[in-house]
C-alpha angles and dihedrals in degrees: 000000000000116000089203111110115233115220124228123229089258093052092048089051091055091046088050089059092046089050092049090055091052091052091046090052089057088052091053093048098044098082091052096052098100140109113303100026115120124226089239093059092052087050092051092050092050094047093049091049096048094046093047088058090057095253135118125239104248099211103049106105094002119143133029117359092237094052111022120175107266101206144072092221133033104234109195114182125195108310092019108104099189148332093044112174116235105239140148095293113128121221117240136198111285097026125124122209129195109211113197116191129188128179135186112214125174090341098311133095135232121193135179142148136206133182117226126199115222116217114314114351125191119266091249094052091046087052091053091050093047093047093049090051091048092049091056089049094051090050094048091050089064096053108115139116111293095022117117133229089242089064089059094048093045093053092053094043097046094050098042098041089040087063093045099259127132119243115214113238105184099062119057148174117265146193114271137191129107085000123050090228120036136145133324114061107215113208122202094217132046148104128295120255092024134105133030117352111233121240133189109272097036111129121190143143127251109201114164116196110201128186129210087221134019122348096235119115139204129206114221123225093261088074093236115057114089118196136182110268092228098043095247121142120268132203131197135187124181139180133180109233136187122206109232131194091264102028131304145312122215105225097193103061 
């Protein structure tokens, strides 16, 4: 018996609206992602937009009571893989920044991430960003009833590692709904034809984190910021997706 909650049509409609707000927040931020902007300013813009829409930023206050996450967005620059804290750092030409946005709207969550390039980036960094984006697309293309989670992980791993990149193991995709993190756990590596069989009504995120160098990670002393162990740049893309009767629907577009 699957422990993965299946969403009703009513729940999916609410999550569709939450996902649309996440996507719209990226649209609002995009023109400001340029050299000289601070991570705090991007965070402020995102929070204002989300609250104006009648939703709640999902990440502010998330986590342990003695160390809750302090930002509306996760702002992960260059070697930061995920959970970067938005601070007074200014972006500069050649940076990349992964912006992860979550919202709570009418009791349900939406969650997505995109990696922006800032100014002119090097060809090797652009290749990393492009490959990470492509790996998410390849994985999403496989989402349908009867497919397995291992198929998703295999698609990401085979593309990224086939091009010489490292796929992060410790941080994963996840089910999502009334809680930000539900079953199932969605690995970004694996073997085809293995793992949970997908059913209509399952809603989860796929969010590959791919490093220019080795896949190993390191957690900083703040308890949140995760960086590449070798200092190489990292990129991430994420969507929330629902399995439908005939395939899938991406909720965060």
